[in-house]
N, C-alpha and C positions, 0 to 999 in steps of 0.2 A: 583453384583457390577457394577455399570455404568462406562463406559470409561470417563476419564478426557477429556474435550474439550482442544484444543490448547489455546483457550483464558484463561482458568483457569491455565493451565500448564505454561503459559508464564507470568503470574502474574496479570491478570485481566486488567481492564481499565486503572488503574494508570500506569502500565508498558507499555500498548499499546500507551498511550499519550506520554510518554517519548521517545518510539521507533519512533513514527511519527515525532516528533520534531527533533530528530537526523537525521532521513531519509531526511527530507526537508532541513536541513542544507546542506547535501551532495548534493541533487538535485539542490539547488540554487546556489551551487558553481561550478556546471557542465556546462561549456558553450554549450555542445551539447543540453541539455534539459532546461536550466533555461529561454530561451526566451519564452517558453510556459507559464511561470508564471509572466512575466512582468506586466500584468494588473489584476493580481489576488490578492484578499483580502486573504492574507496568513493565517491571524488568522482563518478566516472562512474555507478555504481549510484545514487547519490542523484539525479542528473540524470535518469536514465531512470525512476526510481520517480515523481519529481515530474511528469514529462511523462505517464506512464501514469495516475497518480491524477487529474490534470487532466483528461485525455481521459475516463476513466471517469465523472468527476462532471460532465461537460458543458462543458468549456472551449471546445468547438468546434474546437480545434486537432486536426490528424491525428497520430495516434500511429504512428510508423515504426519501432518496436522490434520485437524478436522476439515471437512469440506466447507465451502463458504456457507451453504445453507445451514449446515449443522452449527457452525460457529455463531451464527447470527440468529439462531432460533430463540423465540420469545422476546426479541428486542424491538420488534415492530418498527423497524427503520422505515422512514419515508423518503420520497425522492429529495426533499431539501436537505436531509442528512447526508444521503449519498453525494449529492452535488458539493456540499460543504467539505467532505472528506476528499473528494476529487480535486477540488479548488486548492485545498492545503497541499496535495501531493504535487500539483502542478507548480505552484508557488515555490515549493521546496526544490523541486527539480531544477527550475530556472535559476534559484539562488547557487545552486552547485554548478552552474554553467552548463547544464545539458542543452543540446541543440534542440531548437523548436521542433524539428521533424521527430527527434527521438522522444521528446515530452509527448508529442501527439500519439506516437506509437505507444507509449506507456498508457496513456489515457484511453486509447482504444482497447487495449489489453483489459484494463480495469472495467471498462463499460461492458465487456462481455460477462462479467460476474453480476451485474446489476439485478437480474432476476433472482439470482441465488441469495442476494442480500436483502432485498426490499420485502416487507411485509412478512417477514419470518416470525 
């Protein structure tokens, strides 16, 4: 028996899309991080993020977007920004009823991207 991916376990792309929408509602309401999105096409951003999260959680679909380092180039994100975004993701996943161990696994995945995101 093959192990179920987090993507499947969380409900597939439809659920990921809803999680991403709720996540960005929180991000855009947060004055610490919302300035980074002032000139962002949020519909496009949400699509890219949903595709990336799906890929990272094992959807099996190819991710064709920019690398994390390239996507965050020139933003000079600091640890407090990274932690705020991670906290919004954690809260959103919890609101969707994701089990604590799965939330932890997602956050571990996100933390592996930290060096590609910060100080770029």
